[in-house]
N, C-alpha and C positions, 0 to 999 in steps of 0.2 A: 680230410678226416673220414676214413672209411667206417670207423666205429664211433658212435657218439660218446662223449665224455659225460659223466654223471657226478653230481655232488655226492660225496661220501666215498668215492674211490680212494684207496690208500696204497701206500708202498713204504717199506722200511729199508734202511741201509745201516749196516754196522761196519765200523772200522776200528782198528787198534791204533791209537795215537802214537806218533813217532817223533823223534827229535827234530825232523825237518818241518814239523808243524808247530814249532814253538813260536811264541810271540816275538822272541829274540831274532827271528828271521827278518822281521820288519824293522827292528830297532834294538840295539844291544842293551839298553837300559830299561828293558821290560821284563816282567816275570817269565820264568822258564816254564810256561804252561801252554796248553792248547790255545792257539790264537783265534781270535774272532773272525779274521778273514777266511780261515780254513773252515770254521763252522758255517759261515755263509756259503762257501763253495759246496760243502756237503749238502746243504739245504737246497741249493740250486740243482745239484746233480740228482738228488732223489726225486725232485719234482719233474725234471726232464725225463728221467727213467720211467716215471709213472705214466707219462703220456706218450712216450716214444713208440710203443708197440701199436698204438692206434692211429698213427700218422700215415697218410698216403705217401707213396713214392714221391720224392721231390719236396716233401714238407719237412721242416725243422721247427724248433721253437727257440725263442730268445727271451731272456729275462728282461722285464721292463720296470720292475720295482721290487724292493725288499725292505720291510720294516722289521729289524732284528733287535731282540733284547738278549744279550749274553749275560745271564744272571748268576752263574757260578763258575769258578775256575775248575779245570780238569787237569790233574797231574799227567804228565806224559807217560805213556805206557798203558793207561786205562782205555777201555773200549768206550766208544761213543756210538749211540744209536739215535738215528734221526727218522722221524715218522712224518710223512707228508699226506695230507688229505685234501682232496679238491673240495673247496668250500663254495665256489661260484663258477658258473659257466655262462659267459656272455659272448656268443659267437666264437670268434677265434681267440678271445682273451679268457684265460683260466686263472683263478685265484686259488692259492693253497694256504692252508693253515699248517704250520710246522711246529714240532716239538722235538727237543734234543735232550738226551739223558746220558750220563756217564754211569759207571758202576755203582754210584752212590745216590745220585740225585738228578733232578731236572736241571739242566744247564742253560737252556735257551728256548726261545719261542720266536716265531716270525710269521708275518703275512708276506706272501710272495706272489707276484703276478708274472705270467708268461704269455707270450703272444705267438700263435702259430703262423709261420711265414712260408712263402714259396721260396725255396733256397736259391733257385736260379735268378729270380728277380732281385732278391736281397744281395746276393753276391755281385751282381752287375752294378747295383748302386754303390756298393763298397768299393769296387774296382774303379768306378767313375770318380768317386771321392779321392781315392788314393792317387789317381792320375792328375788331379788338380794341384798336387804339391810337388810333382816331379819337375 
């Protein structure tokens, strides 16, 4: 971590929702609205983007927890905006407070934790694990 992380750092991400992000992608008898797993993915993405430029070469981050409340449905075609703010820094563990909005209202909120890893060591452990099933 070449630059320190600070509580209060923020980043936003906006996307226009599309049919591929429907809840029906996961099960056909669900409403044809923006799906919770895609909201979670956007929250993870904006959090990773927020810290990425401050990582040293060879460092990455992994999500280790998310407590998400999807509080309102979003019709497909609407824009979704997600805001991430660093709420705690504990060494290599960062905690984020997230909020999401569509064109009309707040649609979600979450607390998300990410851990900064050394990519080479992490990938070696994953490869070792994969080798145990071959």
